[in-house]
C-alpha positions, -999 to +999 in steps of 0.1 A: -171-126+641-165-092+654-154-105+688-130-130+671-114-103+650-119-069+667-091-054+647-102-064+615-137-052+626-121-019+634-105-017+599-133-028+578-163-012+596-141+020+601-130+023+566-149+003+543-182+008+560-218+011+540-211+046+531-172+043+523-178+050+488-190+085+494-156+093+503-146+094+466-113+076+474-101+044+458-099+016+481-059+016+479-061+051+492-082+043+521-060+013+528-029+038+526-044+060+550-052+034+575-017+022+571-004+057+581-027+064+608-028+030+628-004+022+656+022-007+647+004-028+677-031-022+660-016-032+625+002-063+640-031-073+657-049-070+623-023-090+604-026-117+630-063-117+628-063-118+591-037-147+590-061-165+612-092-159+592-072-170+559-063-201+575-097-213+582-111-207+547-103-197+514-136-203+500-153-171+483-186-175+500-172-178+535-149-152+529-176-129+517-198-136+548-168-128+571-160-096+556-199-087+556-200-095+591-170-075+600-186-045+585-168-045+552-190-033+520-164-029+495-177-046+465-144-057+454-158-082+425-165-048+408-131-041+406-124-077+392-111-091+424-118-121+445-122-120+483-092-146+488-070-123+463-078-090+482-073-104+515-041-121+507-032-087+490-040-068+521-021-093+543+009-086+521+004-048+524+003-052+562+032-076+564+053-050+544+041-020+562+048-037+595+083-048+586+092-012+575+083+005+606+102-020+631 
């Protein structure tokens, strides 16, 4: 999975890793910082990979498994979200951010 989606792996394992909660930052702030720090190229590649991932499955179990294998340990269900919903929200944020800096 990491080889198929290297940019998503960098996002998730680098920002939502096992110890991410120790940073005491909410998920939206972590994502905001990623968007501010990453290059347009990296963001565009992550967006493309996310689009492919979402086109393969919308089943919660599959998406949860994919996120775990990509190093994402954010328990989004604790925040009342579904995996599909959170990933689609992430997709929209990436699209909006990329469009705004082109």
